[in-house]
KETOR-422988 format. One line per field, with one value per residue (C-alpha): residue number from 1; x, y, z; residue in one letter; chain. Coordinates in nm, 2 decimals. Layout:
% residues N
lumvo [NUM,...]
px [X,...]
py [Y,...]
pz [Z,...]
fise [A,...]
dodren [A,...]
% end
This chain:
% residues 496
lumvo [1,2,3,4,5,6,7,8,9,10,11,12,13,14,15,16,17,18,19,20,21,22,23,24,25,26,27,28,29,30,31,32,33,34,35,36,37,38,39,40,41,42,43,44,45,46,47,48,49,50,51,52,53,54,55,56,57,58,59,60,61,62,63,64,65,66,67,68,69,70,71,72,73,74,75,76,77,78,79,80,81,82,83,84,85,86,87,88,89,90,91,92,93,94,95,96,97,98,99,100,101,102,103,104,105,106,107,108,109,110,111,112,113,114,115,116,117,118,119,120,121,122,123,124,125,126,127,128,129,130,131,132,133,134,135,136,137,138,139,140,141,142,143,144,145,146,147,148,149,150,151,152,153,154,155,156,157,158,159,160,161,162,163,164,165,166,167,168,169,170,171,172,173,174,175,176,177,178,179,180,181,182,183,184,185,186,187,188,189,190,191,192,193,194,195,196,197,198,199,200,201,202,203,204,205,206,207,208,209,210,211,212,213,214,215,216,217,218,219,220,221,222,223,224,225,226,227,228,229,230,231,232,233,234,235,236,237,238,239,240,241,242,243,244,245,246,247,248,249,250,251,252,253,254,255,256,257,258,259,260,261,262,263,264,265,266,267,268,269,270,271,272,273,274,275,276,277,278,279,280,281,282,283,284,285,286,287,288,289,290,291,292,293,294,295,296,297,298,299,300,301,302,303,304,305,306,307,308,309,310,311,312,313,314,315,316,317,318,319,320,321,322,323,324,325,326,327,328,329,330,331,332,333,334,335,336,337,338,339,340,341,342,343,344,345,346,347,348,349,350,351,352,353,354,355,356,357,358,359,360,361,362,363,364,365,366,367,368,369,370,371,372,373,374,375,376,377,378,379,380,381,382,383,384,385,386,387,388,389,390,391,392,393,394,395,396,397,398,399,400,401,402,403,404,405,406,407,408,409,410,411,412,413,414,415,416,417,418,419,420,421,422,423,424,425,426,427,428,429,430,431,432,433,434,435,436,437,438,439,440,441,442,443,444,445,446,447,448,449,450,451,452,453,454,455,456,457,458,459,460,461,462,463,464,465,466,467,468,469,470,471,472,473,474,475,476,477,478,479,480,481,482,483,484,485,486,487,488,489,490,491,492,493,494,495,496]
px [0.05,0.26,0.46,0.15,0.12,0.47,0.43,0.12,0.26,0.53,0.34,0.15,0.43,0.56,0.22,0.26,0.67,0.52,0.85,0.61,0.64,0.34,0.38,0.13,-0.03,0.02,0.34,0.43,0.16,-0.01,0.03,-0.14,-0.09,-0.32,-0.31,-0.55,-0.42,-0.66,-0.46,-0.20,-0.31,-0.18,-0.29,-0.15,-0.38,-0.16,-0.46,-0.40,-0.59,-0.67,-0.91,-1.00,-1.00,-1.11,-0.83,-0.85,-0.99,-0.73,-0.67,-0.71,-0.47,-0.49,-0.81,-0.97,-1.13,-1.31,-1.40,-1.56,-1.39,-1.08,-1.18,-1.29,-0.95,-0.88,-1.26,-1.27,-0.93,-0.73,-0.79,-0.74,-0.39,-0.34,-0.51,-0.16,0.06,-0.01,0.01,0.30,0.49,0.38,0.50,0.87,0.82,0.82,1.11,1.30,1.23,1.24,1.56,1.76,1.60,1.61,1.99,1.96,1.81,2.12,2.36,2.15,2.55,2.77,3.13,2.99,2.85,3.18,3.27,2.87,2.92,3.22,3.08,2.75,2.96,3.18,2.91,2.79,2.45,2.38,2.55,2.24,2.03,2.14,2.20,2.62,2.48,2.30,2.57,2.87,2.55,2.61,2.98,3.05,2.80,3.00,3.39,3.37,3.72,3.54,3.67,3.80,3.94,4.04,3.74,3.84,3.87,4.11,3.90,4.05,3.89,3.53,3.36,3.01,2.79,2.82,2.45,2.14,1.86,1.58,1.44,1.71,1.90,2.16,2.29,2.46,2.82,3.19,3.47,3.77,3.97,4.33,4.63,4.43,4.19,3.87,3.56,3.28,2.98,2.86,2.56,2.65,2.55,2.62,2.65,2.68,2.97,2.80,2.89,2.95,3.15,3.46,3.78,3.93,4.11,3.90,3.91,3.70,3.46,3.44,3.06,3.12,3.36,3.10,2.85,3.11,3.15,2.78,2.72,2.99,2.86,2.53,2.58,2.73,2.46,2.07,1.97,1.82,2.12,2.36,2.63,2.94,3.22,3.38,3.34,3.55,3.61,3.49,3.59,3.60,3.15,3.15,3.01,3.10,3.06,2.96,2.98,2.75,2.78,2.48,2.30,2.27,2.05,1.97,1.98,2.25,2.03,1.92,1.70,1.35,1.24,0.90,0.83,0.84,0.60,0.39,0.34,0.28,-0.07,-0.11,-0.34,-0.15,0.18,0.01,0.10,-0.12,-0.26,0.02,0.28,0.22,0.22,0.55,0.70,0.54,0.71,1.03,1.09,0.99,1.12,1.50,1.47,1.36,1.73,1.92,1.67,1.72,2.12,2.00,2.12,1.94,1.85,1.74,1.62,1.30,1.07,0.98,1.25,1.50,1.31,1.47,1.39,1.61,1.45,1.43,1.80,1.53,1.35,1.44,1.08,0.99,1.07,1.15,0.91,0.95,1.27,1.30,1.64,1.69,1.94,2.01,2.14,2.26,2.24,2.28,2.44,2.45,2.11,2.37,2.53,2.62,2.26,2.25,1.98,2.00,1.58,1.44,1.34,1.22,0.79,0.87,1.13,0.96,0.65,0.84,0.98,0.82,0.68,0.98,1.22,1.04,1.16,1.45,1.34,1.51,1.78,1.77,1.59,1.46,1.13,1.15,1.24,0.94,0.75,0.87,0.78,0.47,0.45,0.53,0.34,0.05,0.16,0.22,-0.20,-0.33,-0.10,-0.02,0.22,0.29,0.26,-0.06,-0.24,-0.10,-0.18,-0.57,-0.59,-0.51,-0.75,-1.06,-0.91,-1.14,-0.91,-0.81,-0.66,-0.44,-0.26,-0.12,0.15,0.04,0.27,0.44,0.19,-0.12,0.04,0.10,-0.24,-0.38,-0.17,-0.33,-0.75,-0.60,-0.49,-0.80,-1.05,-0.92,-0.65,-0.85,-1.05,-0.81,-0.53,-0.79,-0.78,-0.48,-0.24,-0.41,-0.31,0.06,0.05,-0.15,0.13,0.39,0.24,0.10,0.41,0.30,0.66,0.77,0.78,0.92,1.19,1.48,1.38,1.53,1.24,1.15,1.24,0.98,0.73,0.79,0.77,0.45,0.30,0.39,0.59,0.31,0.04,0.21,0.10,-0.17,-0.29,-0.33,-0.54,-0.92,-1.20,-1.42,-1.51,-1.33,-1.49,-1.63,-1.32,-1.42,-1.56,-1.23,-0.95,-0.81,-0.64,-0.91,-0.74,-0.87,-1.12,-1.16,-0.94,-0.86,-1.02,-0.66,-0.58,-0.46,-0.16,-0.09,0.32,0.48]
py [0.03,0.23,0.18,0.22,0.59,0.66,0.57,0.77,1.05,1.03,1.07,1.35,1.57,1.51,1.67,1.97,1.97,1.99,1.78,1.58,1.74,1.82,1.49,1.31,1.07,0.87,0.92,0.63,0.34,0.59,0.93,1.14,1.50,1.77,2.11,2.42,2.73,3.01,3.34,3.36,3.09,2.76,2.45,2.15,1.83,1.49,1.17,0.85,0.58,0.44,0.73,0.79,0.46,0.64,0.83,1.22,1.33,1.49,1.83,2.01,2.29,2.71,2.57,2.54,2.24,2.30,1.95,1.85,1.60,1.70,1.86,1.54,1.47,1.84,1.84,1.48,1.29,1.59,1.59,1.15,1.27,1.55,1.33,1.06,1.31,1.47,1.10,1.04,1.38,1.21,0.88,1.02,1.24,1.02,0.80,1.06,1.15,0.72,0.68,0.82,0.66,0.36,0.35,0.19,-0.16,-0.20,-0.16,-0.46,-0.67,-0.45,-0.55,-0.44,-0.11,0.13,0.01,0.02,0.40,0.49,0.34,0.55,0.86,0.85,0.77,1.06,0.90,0.89,1.26,1.37,1.21,1.39,1.05,1.17,1.36,1.09,0.86,1.12,1.08,0.71,0.74,0.97,0.76,0.44,0.63,0.95,1.05,1.04,1.34,1.46,1.87,2.09,2.29,2.49,2.87,3.09,3.35,3.65,3.54,3.66,3.90,3.86,3.97,3.86,3.77,3.65,3.82,3.67,3.42,3.41,3.11,3.29,3.62,3.85,3.85,3.90,3.67,3.85,3.64,3.45,3.69,3.99,4.27,4.20,4.09,3.86,3.89,3.51,3.44,3.29,2.99,2.96,2.59,2.58,2.28,2.04,2.11,1.71,1.64,1.52,1.74,1.52,1.66,1.62,1.40,1.30,1.11,1.45,1.52,1.85,1.76,1.51,1.76,1.99,1.73,1.67,2.05,2.09,1.78,1.82,2.21,2.17,1.95,2.03,1.93,2.25,2.30,2.61,2.59,2.56,2.72,2.61,2.73,2.89,2.77,3.06,2.86,3.22,3.16,2.77,2.74,2.73,2.97,2.81,3.00,2.96,3.10,3.33,3.15,3.22,3.52,3.63,3.93,3.97,4.02,3.79,3.59,3.51,3.22,3.04,3.04,3.45,3.45,3.26,3.50,3.79,3.88,4.04,3.83,3.95,3.79,3.38,3.22,3.11,2.76,2.58,2.80,2.57,2.25,2.33,2.45,2.14,1.94,2.08,2.08,1.66,1.59,1.74,1.57,1.24,1.27,1.34,0.98,0.74,0.81,0.75,1.12,1.29,1.70,1.67,2.04,2.01,2.36,2.65,2.88,2.60,2.69,2.96,3.17,3.39,3.78,3.83,4.05,4.26,4.37,4.30,4.32,3.98,3.63,3.33,3.15,2.84,2.78,2.79,2.61,2.36,2.52,2.51,2.20,2.27,1.87,1.71,1.36,1.01,0.82,0.57,0.88,0.95,1.11,1.37,1.33,1.68,1.81,2.09,2.39,2.64,2.57,2.64,2.49,2.12,2.13,1.99,1.74,1.39,1.24,0.99,1.27,1.49,1.45,1.22,0.82,0.71,0.78,1.05,0.85,0.96,0.85,1.18,1.37,1.28,1.36,1.73,1.72,1.65,1.95,2.18,2.02,2.10,2.48,2.52,2.34,2.55,2.86,2.95,2.84,2.56,2.77,2.92,2.63,2.46,2.82,2.83,2.51,2.59,2.95,2.67,2.43,2.51,2.76,2.46,2.29,2.55,2.54,2.21,2.17,1.97,1.64,1.61,1.26,1.57,1.82,1.53,1.47,1.83,1.80,1.55,1.66,2.01,1.80,1.54,1.80,2.13,1.99,1.84,2.21,2.41,2.14,1.86,1.46,1.39,1.63,1.54,1.18,1.27,1.49,1.20,0.99,1.20,1.22,0.91,0.73,0.49,0.48,0.27,-0.05,0.01,0.25,0.00,-0.19,-0.13,0.03,0.21,0.58,0.43,0.37,0.74,0.82,0.69,0.78,1.12,1.31,1.20,1.33,1.62,1.68,1.95,1.77,1.45,1.73,1.59,1.85,1.67,1.91,1.73,1.83,2.14,2.40,2.57,2.89,3.00,2.95,3.29,3.24,3.16,3.06,2.96,2.67,2.54,2.30,2.42,2.16,1.99,2.11,1.80,2.08,2.22,2.25,1.98]
pz [0.03,0.10,-0.21,-0.43,-0.25,-0.35,-0.69,-0.68,-0.51,-0.75,-1.07,-0.92,-0.82,-1.14,-1.33,-1.13,-1.25,-1.62,-1.71,-2.00,-2.32,-2.59,-2.87,-3.08,-2.97,-2.61,-2.38,-2.22,-2.19,-1.86,-1.91,-2.24,-2.23,-2.40,-2.47,-2.49,-2.62,-2.53,-2.60,-2.36,-2.15,-2.15,-2.01,-1.91,-1.80,-1.73,-1.72,-1.61,-1.79,-1.46,-1.39,-1.77,-2.03,-2.30,-2.55,-2.55,-2.82,-3.04,-3.03,-3.38,-3.45,-3.45,-3.21,-2.87,-2.70,-2.37,-2.30,-2.00,-1.96,-1.95,-1.56,-1.42,-1.29,-1.15,-1.09,-0.89,-0.83,-0.79,-0.41,-0.40,-0.48,-0.26,-0.03,-0.10,-0.16,0.24,0.34,0.18,0.33,0.69,0.66,0.54,0.86,1.09,0.88,0.94,1.35,1.37,1.20,1.49,1.76,1.59,1.63,2.01,1.77,1.66,1.94,2.11,2.12,2.38,2.18,1.84,1.95,1.95,1.57,1.49,1.64,1.43,1.15,1.19,1.27,0.89,0.68,0.48,0.39,0.80,0.82,0.60,0.78,1.07,1.27,1.34,1.59,1.75,1.73,1.95,2.20,2.22,2.17,2.53,2.67,2.68,2.64,2.85,2.72,2.34,2.18,2.47,2.42,2.70,2.75,3.07,3.00,3.23,3.46,3.34,2.97,3.15,3.22,3.36,3.54,3.95,3.95,3.67,3.66,3.91,3.73,3.43,3.37,3.11,3.13,2.86,2.90,2.71,2.65,2.57,2.28,2.32,2.23,2.14,2.27,2.14,2.26,2.14,2.30,2.49,2.71,3.07,3.30,3.60,3.82,4.13,4.29,4.49,4.85,4.93,4.67,4.74,4.61,4.32,4.00,3.71,3.46,3.20,3.46,3.64,3.63,3.50,3.25,3.06,3.12,2.94,2.65,2.60,2.54,2.29,2.13,2.13,2.05,1.74,1.55,1.54,1.91,2.01,2.21,2.26,2.08,2.37,2.43,2.73,3.10,3.38,3.72,3.99,4.28,4.54,4.47,4.42,4.07,3.71,3.51,3.14,2.83,2.51,2.19,2.03,1.75,1.38,1.30,1.62,1.82,2.04,2.35,2.64,2.58,2.75,2.86,2.78,3.15,3.12,2.83,2.99,3.23,3.03,3.14,2.81,2.52,2.28,2.45,2.39,2.07,1.89,1.85,1.59,1.68,2.10,1.95,1.72,2.09,2.25,1.96,1.93,2.29,2.36,2.09,2.15,2.51,2.34,2.14,2.45,2.62,2.36,2.39,2.80,2.88,3.14,3.16,3.50,3.52,3.26,3.37,3.17,3.26,3.10,2.77,2.63,2.29,2.08,1.91,1.60,1.43,1.26,1.56,1.90,2.03,1.78,1.90,1.71,1.90,1.63,1.77,2.10,2.30,2.55,2.78,3.19,3.20,3.60,3.69,3.37,3.34,3.20,3.36,3.49,3.70,4.00,4.20,4.44,4.68,4.82,4.89,4.67,4.89,4.66,4.55,4.22,4.10,4.35,4.13,3.85,4.05,4.02,4.35,4.35,4.38,4.65,4.89,4.68,4.71,4.39,4.17,3.89,3.58,3.29,3.41,3.62,3.30,3.06,3.41,3.43,3.06,3.11,3.33,3.06,2.80,3.02,3.07,2.70,2.70,2.95,2.91,3.25,3.45,3.72,3.99,3.89,3.87,4.18,4.37,4.13,4.31,4.68,4.61,4.61,4.97,5.27,5.54,5.71,5.41,5.32,5.66,5.55,5.32,4.97,4.94,4.59,4.51,4.55,4.36,4.09,4.14,4.12,3.71,3.68,3.75,3.57,3.28,3.27,3.33,3.15,2.86,2.58,2.58,2.45,2.30,2.15,2.29,2.13,2.31,2.61,2.61,2.57,2.85,3.06,2.95,3.10,3.40,3.45,3.44,3.16,3.10,3.38,3.23,2.89,2.98,3.01,2.69,2.35,2.12,2.43,2.19,1.89,2.18,2.32,1.98,1.95,2.24,2.27,1.99,1.72,1.95,1.96,1.56,1.53,1.28,1.55,1.74,1.63,1.65,1.91,2.22,2.56,2.89,2.99,3.15,3.47,3.47,3.67,3.42,3.41,3.11,2.79,2.49,2.12,2.19,1.88,1.70,1.34,1.06,0.96,0.60,0.29,0.30,0.58,0.65,0.83]
fise [X,X,X,X,X,X,X,X,X,X,X,X,X,X,X,X,X,X,X,X,X,X,X,X,X,X,X,X,X,X,X,X,X,X,X,X,X,X,X,X,X,X,X,X,X,X,X,X,X,X,X,X,X,X,X,X,X,X,X,X,X,X,X,X,X,X,X,X,X,X,X,X,X,X,X,X,X,X,X,X,X,X,X,X,X,X,X,X,X,X,X,X,X,X,X,X,X,X,X,X,X,X,X,X,X,X,X,X,X,X,X,X,X,X,X,X,X,X,X,X,X,X,X,X,X,X,X,X,X,X,X,X,X,X,X,X,X,X,X,X,X,X,X,X,X,X,X,X,X,X,X,X,X,X,X,X,X,X,X,X,X,X,X,X,X,X,X,X,X,X,X,X,X,X,X,X,X,X,X,X,X,X,X,X,X,X,X,X,X,X,X,X,X,X,X,X,X,X,X,X,X,X,X,X,X,X,X,X,X,X,X,X,X,X,X,X,X,X,X,X,X,X,X,X,X,X,X,X,X,X,X,X,X,X,X,X,X,X,X,X,X,X,X,X,X,X,X,X,X,X,X,X,X,X,X,X,X,X,X,X,X,X,X,X,X,X,X,X,X,X,X,X,X,X,X,X,X,X,X,X,X,X,X,X,X,X,X,X,X,X,X,X,X,X,X,X,X,X,X,X,X,X,X,X,X,X,X,X,X,X,X,X,X,X,X,X,X,X,X,X,X,X,X,X,X,X,X,X,X,X,X,X,X,X,X,X,X,X,X,X,X,X,X,X,X,X,X,X,X,X,X,X,X,X,X,X,X,X,X,X,X,X,X,X,X,X,X,X,X,X,X,X,X,X,X,X,X,X,X,X,X,X,X,X,X,X,X,X,X,X,X,X,X,X,X,X,X,X,X,X,X,X,X,X,X,X,X,X,X,X,X,X,X,X,X,X,X,X,X,X,X,X,X,X,X,X,X,X,X,X,X,X,X,X,X,X,X,X,X,X,X,X,X,X,X,X,X,X,X,X,X,X,X,X,X,X,X,X,X,X,X,X,X,X,X,X,X,X,X,X,X,X,X,X,X,X,X,X,X,X,X,X,X,X,X,X,X,X,X,X,X,X,X,X,X,X]
dodren [A,A,A,A,A,A,A,A,A,A,A,A,A,A,A,A,A,A,A,A,A,A,A,A,A,A,A,A,A,A,A,A,A,A,A,A,A,A,A,A,A,A,A,A,A,A,A,A,A,A,A,A,A,A,A,A,A,A,A,A,A,A,A,A,A,A,A,A,A,A,A,A,A,A,A,A,A,A,A,A,A,A,A,A,A,A,A,A,A,A,A,A,A,A,A,A,A,A,A,A,A,A,A,A,A,A,A,A,A,A,A,A,A,A,A,A,A,A,A,A,A,A,A,A,A,A,A,A,A,A,A,A,A,A,A,A,A,A,A,A,A,A,A,A,A,A,A,A,A,A,A,A,A,A,A,A,A,A,A,A,A,A,A,A,A,A,A,A,A,A,A,A,A,A,A,A,A,A,A,A,A,A,A,A,A,A,A,A,A,A,A,A,A,A,A,A,A,A,A,A,A,A,A,A,A,A,A,A,A,A,A,A,A,A,A,A,A,A,A,A,A,A,A,A,A,A,A,A,A,A,A,A,A,A,A,A,A,A,A,A,A,A,A,A,A,A,A,A,A,A,A,A,A,A,A,A,A,A,A,A,A,A,A,A,A,A,A,A,A,A,A,A,A,A,A,A,A,A,A,A,A,A,A,A,A,A,A,A,A,A,A,A,A,A,A,A,A,A,A,A,A,A,A,A,A,A,A,A,A,A,A,A,A,A,A,A,A,A,A,A,A,A,A,A,A,A,A,A,A,A,A,A,A,A,A,A,A,A,A,A,A,A,A,A,A,A,A,A,A,A,A,A,A,A,A,A,A,A,A,A,A,A,A,A,A,A,A,A,A,A,A,A,A,A,A,A,A,A,A,A,A,A,A,A,A,A,A,A,A,A,A,A,A,A,A,A,A,A,A,A,A,A,A,A,A,A,A,A,A,A,A,A,A,A,A,A,A,A,A,A,A,A,A,A,A,A,A,A,A,A,A,A,A,A,A,A,A,A,A,A,A,A,A,A,A,A,A,A,A,A,A,A,A,A,A,A,A,A,A,A,A,A,A,A,A,A,A,A,A,A,A,A,A,A,A,A,A,A,A,A,A,A,A,A,A,A,A,A,A,A,A,A,A,A,A,A]
% end
């Protein structure tokens, strides 16, 4: 069936391209062509025997023929070809998404992993398909010294503020070039040192060195992370300063976060429905790429999603190009896990109950739970803290005295998703969010085909084409952020 669809889609594409030249008689066994000229109008038409088993009447020289049957294909059969072409594009896009995730299947044999990954990273076709970056992430996971370079910079080379603006994960700084007086505007992100960590000589296995290597690799490829320049040790402040360069074609001003955009009270600040779907899908695909190589982020929240301004207009943000930042505690899933309690209420809202207080080592399940909170924020266009405060506002005075447990917090987010989200984003999007919040992947997380399962249950459902027009549950009248309520009807030419 797929082969037939591809052949028909190819035929339709060729018809539009107009590659057939007018000749007398039939052109091949299946295709005929006729020309109709009327003044400056030249109309080409291709007909297929499968839809028209009668030959066309010959065109008389110097005369125009308006044959009603010649329009049958345009009026009746064109939609069939458009649907086939749309289906073909959809499956090709899905195949492109699945190819990087399928690397896990080829690595079942642990002894052949290094050779297989090295061959994949060198293959030109794999590079063209964007598989090189995913192979590199796997190689770094297997060998901490993979492509190890000295990314540590001299402290005097950096001019940066001592503190970042409140609520920001990135700030503006200037980096001095070696053997030059020139300065480059860069972005800086601070990462506090673990006070309980042992003082040891930095090595390839050191978490901070591994994180630097991870950011360096991911920043070289289109994984929606910033290009990493290096890091500076600031022992007097017990932190590291991680330095990133600006993406191309953006304004050299401090980026804003998704959290900041959602927090804006202006109705004009709200993203359109297609932009919200695109934002959610892009962020999820980025995290899935790291998870496929068993890397965890550990700080997924809306503050970690950053958006730059247009180069031509600082006031206009590039909402279609979000980046994932704030890899503050990112590490490989099998690495060491800190079990310090989280005191910040807003940050704790993104924490899985098993991590607040910490009862288990951090895993991809906990990242996926935090992703579910972010997807809920995008769908309701309301921050997690506001959803939490709205819930507490409806509680009795006696209940407000008691602090909510992490399990109760999880339940209130599940209730918000089940009762309100479908009305905003449709049932498919809601199912994706619930799958993240309900820990639906606990039994599949260690399976080789987990990336495929996650693609099917989450990523594919964050496509606006998957949104159904059926109405969800009626939303509470207390919702302070009303947004578009109608899911647009899918067009056969909806952009992919």
